[in-house]
C-alpha positions as CSV (number, residue, x, y, z in Angstrom):
1,M,106.7,0.7,144.7
2,S,103.3,2.5,144.1
3,E,100.2,2.9,145.5
4,Q,96.7,5.1,144.2
5,N,94.0,6.5,145.2
6,Y,91.2,8.3,143.2
7,N,89.7,11.8,145.0
8,E,87.4,13.5,143.0
9,N,88.8,12.3,139.9
10,R,92.1,13.3,140.7
11,S,94.6,10.4,140.3
12,T,98.4,10.5,142.7
13,E,100.8,9.2,141.8
14,Y,104.1,9.0,144.4
15,H,107.2,8.3,144.8
16,Y,109.3,7.6,147.3
17,T,111.6,10.3,148.6
18,G,112.8,9.4,151.9
19,E,110.5,12.0,153.5
20,Q,107.4,12.2,155.1
21,L,104.6,13.1,153.5
22,D,103.8,16.8,155.2
23,Q,100.0,17.9,154.4
24,T,100.3,21.9,153.7
25,T,103.4,21.8,151.4
26,G,102.6,18.3,149.6
27,Y,106.0,16.8,150.4
28,Q,106.0,13.5,152.5
29,S,108.5,13.7,155.6
30,G,110.3,10.5,155.2
31,G,106.7,8.8,152.5
32,Y,106.1,10.0,148.9
33,Q,105.9,12.9,147.1
34,S,103.0,13.6,144.8
35,N,102.7,14.8,141.2
36,A,99.4,15.7,140.0
37,Y,98.3,14.5,136.8
38,Q,95.5,15.9,135.2
39,T,91.6,14.3,135.4
40,P,91.4,11.2,133.7
41,H,90.3,12.1,129.7
42,Q,93.3,14.0,129.4
43,N,96.8,13.5,128.7
44,P,99.1,12.8,131.7
45,K,102.7,15.0,131.1
46,K,106.1,12.9,130.3
47,A,108.2,13.3,133.8
48,K,110.9,16.2,132.4
49,K,114.5,14.1,131.9
50,P,117.3,16.4,133.7
51,L,119.5,18.1,131.3
52,S,123.0,17.6,131.0
53,M,126.1,19.6,131.7
54,G,126.4,21.2,127.6
55,K,122.6,21.8,126.8
56,K,122.3,24.0,130.1
57,W,125.3,26.2,128.6
58,A,123.6,25.8,125.2
59,I,120.5,27.1,126.7
60,V,122.3,30.0,128.4
61,I,124.4,30.9,125.2
62,A,121.4,31.5,123.5
63,M,119.4,33.2,125.3
64,A,122.2,35.8,125.6
65,L,122.7,36.0,122.3
66,V,118.4,36.2,121.8
67,F,119.2,39.1,124.7
68,G,121.6,41.0,122.9
69,L,119.6,40.7,119.4
70,V,116.3,42.3,121.1
71,A,118.4,44.3,123.2
72,G,120.4,45.6,120.5
73,S,116.8,46.5,118.1
74,T,115.8,48.1,120.7
75,M,118.5,50.2,120.7
76,V,118.9,51.3,117.1
77,G,114.8,51.8,117.2
78,V,115.3,54.1,119.9
79,N,118.1,55.5,118.3
80,A,117.0,55.8,115.5
81,V,113.5,57.2,116.8
82,G,115.3,59.6,118.8
83,S,117.2,61.1,115.8
84,L,114.0,61.5,113.9
85,V,112.5,62.9,117.1
86,F,116.0,65.3,117.2
87,D,116.1,65.8,113.7
88,R,112.7,67.3,113.0
89,E,114.0,69.6,116.6
90,D,117.0,70.6,114.6
91,K,115.1,71.3,111.4
92,T,113.1,73.4,113.1
93,A,114.8,75.6,115.3
94,Q,117.2,75.6,111.7
95,L,114.0,77.5,110.2
96,Q,112.4,79.5,113.2
97,Q,116.1,80.9,112.8
98,T,116.0,81.2,109.3
99,E,112.8,82.7,109.2
100,I,113.5,85.0,112.2
101,A,117.2,85.8,110.3
102,G,114.9,86.5,107.4
103,N,112.5,88.6,109.2
104,A,115.8,91.3,110.5
105,G,117.0,91.8,107.2
106,T,113.5,92.3,105.7
107,T,113.0,94.6,108.6
108,G,116.5,95.9,108.3
109,Q,116.0,96.8,104.7
110,T,112.6,98.2,105.3
111,E,113.8,100.4,107.5
112,G,117.1,101.2,105.6
113,N,114.9,101.7,102.5
114,T,117.6,99.8,100.6
115,G,116.9,98.6,97.1
116,T,118.7,97.5,94.3
117,V,120.2,99.3,91.1
118,S,117.2,98.6,89.1
119,E,114.5,100.4,92.0
120,V,117.2,102.6,93.0
121,A,117.3,104.5,89.2
122,A,113.3,104.1,88.9
123,N,113.1,106.1,92.0
124,A,115.3,108.2,91.3
125,M,114.8,109.1,87.3
126,P,111.8,111.2,87.6
127,S,114.1,113.9,89.4
128,L,116.7,113.8,87.2
129,V,116.7,116.1,84.0
130,T,118.7,116.8,80.5
131,I,120.3,119.8,80.2
132,S,121.3,121.0,76.3
133,T,123.3,124.0,75.9
134,M,124.0,126.7,72.9
135,T,127.3,128.2,73.0
136,V,128.6,131.7,71.2
137,E,132.1,130.9,70.4
138,E,134.1,133.2,68.2
139,M,137.1,130.6,65.6
140,R,139.5,132.7,63.2
141,N,139.3,131.9,59.9
142,F,141.6,131.1,57.2
143,F,142.0,134.6,56.1
144,G,142.8,135.8,59.4
145,G,139.8,137.2,60.8
146,T,137.4,135.4,63.0
147,Q,134.0,134.0,63.1
148,Q,131.1,133.1,65.5
149,Y,130.2,129.5,65.8
150,E,126.8,127.8,67.6
151,V,128.2,124.8,69.6
152,Q,125.5,122.8,71.3
153,G,126.3,121.4,74.7
154,A,125.0,118.6,76.7
155,G,124.8,117.7,80.1
156,T,122.1,117.0,83.3
157,G,120.2,118.3,86.3
158,V,118.9,117.7,89.4
159,I,115.7,118.9,90.7
160,V,116.5,120.1,93.9
161,G,113.4,122.3,95.2
162,E,111.1,124.7,94.3
163,N,109.4,127.8,94.2
164,D,106.0,129.5,94.0
165,K,106.8,130.1,90.4
166,E,110.4,128.0,89.2
167,L,111.2,124.8,89.5
168,L,115.2,124.7,91.1
169,I,117.4,122.3,89.4
170,A,121.2,121.6,90.5
171,T,124.0,121.2,87.5
172,N,127.8,121.9,87.1
173,Y,129.0,125.0,86.8
174,H,131.1,124.1,83.5
175,V,127.4,122.8,82.1
176,V,126.2,126.2,81.6
177,E,129.5,128.4,81.3
178,G,128.4,130.4,78.4
179,A,125.1,129.3,77.0
180,S,123.1,131.5,75.2
181,S,120.5,129.4,75.7
182,L,119.6,126.3,77.6
183,S,116.6,123.7,77.4
184,V,115.9,121.5,79.6
185,G,113.9,118.1,79.2
186,F,112.4,115.7,81.6
187,I,111.9,112.1,82.1
188,D,108.3,112.5,79.6
189,E,111.0,114.5,77.2
190,H,109.1,117.3,77.3
191,S,111.3,120.5,77.2
192,V,110.9,123.8,78.2
193,E,113.6,127.0,78.1
194,A,115.4,127.2,81.3
195,A,117.9,130.3,82.6
196,V,120.3,129.9,84.3
197,K,119.7,131.4,88.4
198,G,123.3,131.5,90.2
199,S,126.9,130.6,89.8
200,D,129.4,129.3,92.3
201,V,132.3,129.1,89.9
202,N,134.8,127.9,92.9
203,N,132.9,124.8,93.3
204,D,131.0,124.6,90.2
205,L,127.7,124.3,90.9
206,A,124.6,126.1,89.1
207,V,120.9,126.2,89.7
208,V,119.5,126.8,86.7
209,A,115.6,127.7,87.0
210,V,112.2,126.7,85.0
211,K,109.2,129.0,85.1
212,L,106.9,126.3,86.8
213,S,103.9,128.0,83.4
214,D,106.0,126.8,80.9
215,I,105.5,123.3,82.2
216,P,102.5,121.5,81.4
217,D,100.2,119.5,84.4
218,D,101.4,116.1,83.0
219,T,104.9,116.6,83.2
220,M,104.4,118.2,86.4
221,E,102.5,115.1,87.2
222,Q,105.7,112.6,86.3
223,I,108.8,114.2,87.8
224,K,109.8,114.5,92.1
225,I,112.2,116.7,93.3
226,A,115.0,114.3,95.0
227,T,115.6,113.2,98.3
228,I,118.6,114.3,99.8
229,G,121.2,112.4,101.1
230,D,124.2,113.0,104.1
231,S,127.5,112.4,102.4
232,D,129.2,112.5,105.2
233,T,128.6,109.3,106.0
234,L,129.7,108.0,103.1
235,Q,132.5,104.7,104.0
236,L,134.8,103.4,101.5
237,G,133.2,100.3,99.7
238,D,129.6,102.2,100.0
239,Q,127.6,101.2,97.0
240,V,126.3,104.0,94.4
241,V,124.6,104.6,91.9
242,A,125.3,107.5,89.2
243,I,122.6,108.6,86.4
244,G,123.8,110.8,83.8
245,N,122.7,112.3,80.2
246,A,126.5,110.3,78.7
247,L,127.3,111.5,75.1
248,G,124.0,113.3,75.5
249,Y,122.2,110.0,74.5
250,G,119.7,110.3,77.1
251,Q,119.4,109.2,80.9
252,S,121.9,106.4,81.6
253,V,122.4,104.7,84.6
254,T,125.9,103.1,86.3
255,S,126.7,101.5,89.8
256,G,130.2,101.0,91.3
257,Y,131.3,101.6,94.2
258,V,133.0,104.7,96.9
259,S,136.7,104.1,96.0
260,A,137.6,107.7,97.9
261,L,136.9,110.4,100.0
262,D,137.9,114.1,100.1
263,R,140.1,114.3,96.5
264,D,140.8,116.9,95.3
265,L,140.8,118.1,91.3
266,T,142.3,120.5,89.2
267,L,139.6,121.0,86.4
268,T,140.0,123.9,83.7
269,Y,137.3,125.4,81.5
270,G,136.6,126.4,78.2
271,D,137.5,130.1,78.7
272,G,140.9,129.1,80.2
273,T,139.9,129.6,84.1
274,T,141.2,126.7,86.4
275,I,139.7,125.9,89.4
276,Q,141.2,123.5,92.1
277,S,138.0,121.8,93.1
278,T,138.4,120.1,96.3
279,G,136.6,116.8,98.6
280,L,135.8,114.9,96.1
281,I,133.8,111.7,96.4
282,Q,136.2,109.5,93.7
283,T,133.9,106.4,92.2
284,D,134.6,103.4,89.8
285,A,131.1,104.1,88.6
286,A,131.1,105.4,85.0
287,I,131.4,109.1,84.6
288,N,131.5,110.0,80.6
289,S,131.0,113.5,79.3
290,G,127.0,114.4,79.8
291,N,126.7,112.9,83.1
292,S,128.0,116.7,85.0
293,G,125.5,117.9,86.7
294,G,124.2,114.4,86.9
295,A,123.3,112.7,90.6
296,L,124.9,110.4,92.4
297,L,122.4,108.8,94.5
298,N,123.4,105.9,97.7
299,M,121.2,102.2,97.8
300,K,118.4,104.1,99.3
301,G,118.1,106.6,96.4
302,E,119.0,109.7,98.2
303,L,121.2,112.3,96.5
304,I,124.7,111.8,98.0
305,G,126.7,113.7,95.4
306,I,126.5,115.8,91.5
307,N,128.5,114.3,89.1
308,E,131.7,116.7,88.2
309,A,134.0,115.0,86.0
310,K,135.5,112.1,84.5
311,S,140.1,111.4,85.2
312,S,141.4,111.0,81.7
313,G,144.9,111.0,82.8
314,S,147.3,110.9,85.3
315,S,150.5,113.3,85.6
316,S,152.4,110.6,84.1
317,G,150.3,110.2,81.1
318,A,149.2,107.0,81.4
319,S,145.4,106.5,80.6
320,V,143.3,105.1,83.5
321,D,139.8,103.8,83.4
322,N,137.4,103.6,86.0
323,I,137.4,106.7,88.0
324,G,135.1,109.1,88.2
325,F,134.6,112.5,90.8
326,A,130.9,113.7,92.5
327,I,130.8,117.2,94.8
328,P,129.6,115.8,98.3
329,I,126.0,116.9,98.6
330,D,127.0,117.8,102.1
331,K,129.9,120.5,101.0
332,A,127.2,121.7,97.8
333,Q,124.2,122.5,100.1
334,G,125.0,125.8,101.5
335,S,125.9,127.3,97.8
336,L,122.8,125.6,96.7
337,Q,120.7,127.0,99.0
338,E,121.8,130.6,97.8
339,M,121.3,130.4,94.6
340,M,118.1,128.8,95.0
341,N,117.0,132.3,96.5
342,M,118.7,134.1,94.4
343,E,116.8,136.7,91.8
344,T,116.5,134.7,88.5
345,R,117.8,136.7,85.9
346,E,117.4,137.0,82.0
347,R,119.7,138.9,79.1
348,V,118.8,142.6,79.2
349,D,118.3,143.9,75.6
350,A,121.7,145.3,73.3
351,D,120.1,149.3,73.8
352,Q,120.0,148.1,77.9
353,A,123.7,146.4,78.1
354,S,125.9,148.0,81.1
355,Y,129.6,148.1,82.1
356,I,131.6,148.6,84.9
357,G,134.2,150.5,84.1
358,I,138.1,148.3,84.0
359,R,140.4,147.1,81.9
360,G,141.4,143.4,83.1
361,G,142.1,139.8,82.9
362,D,142.5,136.5,85.0
363,V,144.1,135.8,87.9
364,S,146.4,132.5,85.8
365,S,146.5,129.5,88.5
366,E,150.4,129.4,89.0
367,A,149.4,132.3,90.5
368,I,146.3,131.0,92.8
369,Q,148.3,127.4,93.9
370,L,152.0,129.0,94.8
371,Y,150.7,132.9,95.9
372,N,147.3,131.8,97.7
373,V,146.1,134.9,95.3
374,P,142.7,134.7,95.7
375,A,140.3,133.4,92.0
376,G,138.6,136.4,90.0
377,V,139.6,139.3,87.6
378,V,142.4,141.4,87.9
379,V,141.8,144.8,87.7
380,T,144.5,146.3,85.6
381,E,143.2,149.4,84.9
382,V,140.2,151.5,86.1
383,V,138.8,154.0,83.5
384,E,138.8,157.4,84.5
385,N,135.1,159.0,86.2
386,G,133.4,155.3,85.4
387,P,131.4,153.3,87.7
388,A,134.3,151.4,89.2
389,A,136.6,154.2,89.7
390,D,133.4,156.3,91.2
391,A,133.1,153.2,93.8
392,G,136.3,153.2,95.0
393,I,138.1,150.5,93.1
394,D,141.9,150.6,92.2
395,A,144.4,148.6,89.9
396,G,145.9,145.7,91.4
397,D,141.8,144.6,93.4
398,I,140.6,141.5,92.4
399,I,137.3,140.8,91.6
400,T,135.2,138.0,92.9
401,E,132.0,138.1,93.8
402,L,129.2,140.0,92.0
403,D,125.8,140.5,93.4
404,G,126.0,137.7,95.0
405,R,127.9,135.5,92.4
406,T,130.8,134.4,91.9
407,I,133.6,135.5,89.4
408,S,136.6,133.7,88.7
409,G,137.2,135.6,85.2
410,M,137.1,138.0,83.3
411,S,134.6,136.3,80.5
412,Q,132.1,135.3,83.3
413,L,132.6,138.5,84.6
414,Q,131.6,139.8,80.4
415,Q,128.9,137.5,80.6
416,T,127.4,137.7,83.8
417,L,126.9,141.8,82.7
418,E,125.0,140.6,80.0
419,Y,122.0,140.2,82.7
420,Y,122.3,144.0,84.3
421,A,120.8,147.2,83.0
422,A,122.8,150.2,82.7
423,G,121.6,151.8,86.0
424,E,121.4,149.5,88.4
425,K,123.2,149.2,91.7
426,V,125.3,145.8,92.4
427,D,127.4,145.6,95.4
428,V,130.9,143.9,94.0
429,V,133.3,142.2,96.2
430,I,137.0,142.8,95.6
431,Q,140.2,141.3,97.0
432,R,142.9,144.3,98.3
433,S,146.2,143.5,99.1
434,G,147.5,144.7,103.0
435,D,149.9,143.9,105.4
436,N,147.9,140.6,105.9
437,G,147.4,139.4,102.8
438,Y,144.2,139.9,100.4
439,E,141.4,140.9,102.2
440,A,137.4,141.3,101.2
441,K,135.9,144.2,100.5
442,T,132.3,145.4,99.7
443,V,131.5,148.0,97.0
444,S,128.5,149.2,95.6
445,I,128.7,150.4,92.2
446,T,125.7,151.6,89.8
447,L,126.4,149.8,86.0
448,G,126.7,152.4,83.1
449,A,125.8,152.4,79.5
450,A,127.5,150.5,77.7
451,K,127.1,152.8,74.5
452,D,128.5,155.4,76.7
453,M,131.7,153.6,77.7
454,Q,132.3,152.9,73.3
455,N,132.0,157.0,73.2
456,Q,135.0,157.5,75.1
């Protein structure tokens, strides 16, 4: 049953519900429920049919799938964005850490002043010199007589100081041993004459002096004094650089590592003198003939050793490679300083030649090693009324030093006297045997004229 009313162009259809109409809620109580329709010119909505249970479950499942799809996509998007953001943060942090580490490394290098082998070599080369020597040696000829020959030698030196008149160069004693003349070549290959200022045979060290007046200004602008390092801080495995005049071909550079510390080495010089060199640095950096007297440098470019020798074989006779030795600069520095303070002497003319008035010989290496006899010249005879006799020297005494210069053997004593004129007064250190072993004693000798000795 239906009833139609028109009010303000609206139409209302009532369906019986068994309830009366409530004017406030739009429901009837015991009457009709109304459905409002659009204005007459609009199409009325069709009444919805109740959904079946299957359709309801289908809608629920579809909504669940859509929700899951949307939620999953949302999570994927969130994760992607999060990963992008955090990945950028991680990369930024890594870059910052890398930059900090890089800056720290750069700072360490700046503070430590460490460099590459090429940088160390370039900075040190102006401090290195080549040393060329000429030595007169006597050789027996075919007819049973002797003949003198000039023998050329090569070595290396390191510029370690300068005074008002001289440039001072450290090298090995065996580089300048017995040299009748020597010259020094600088980085620009300019060479000048030089003289032995002092020698320390027991430590295989010598100081060579070059007159500043003999060095051109252009050369002076290119050379420099070596920076002294601290060899006591060396550790096994530290990288080092060796520079020297290998084989006399000119300065060459080798690099290696500290293989051992505090090594001992027995050295035999050209005149037959044997010296036990102790406390050496062992390195696998190549040290060959001509490298002697050159520089062993740390990676800061500091001088930490004076290259001395290469081991060519073991006691068993086996040949060895990559074993070289250098004198630690901390051990050498005191001796070098003493020699640098000495007076540089030149050979005297023949008519001024001097003599000391003894006959003697070298102390044997066996006596040195087995009985702790000092190395030097053992006096076998004292010339009567000669300079040595007047000074109180006796047979059996061992001469170890003359005017502050170490004396290791008879030939070295004779070579040293070539720089002193007759009439000069010098201090001589002798070792005299006593109840407590050998004791050092210093005596003053007024040198005699060599021509007077020949007349005796």
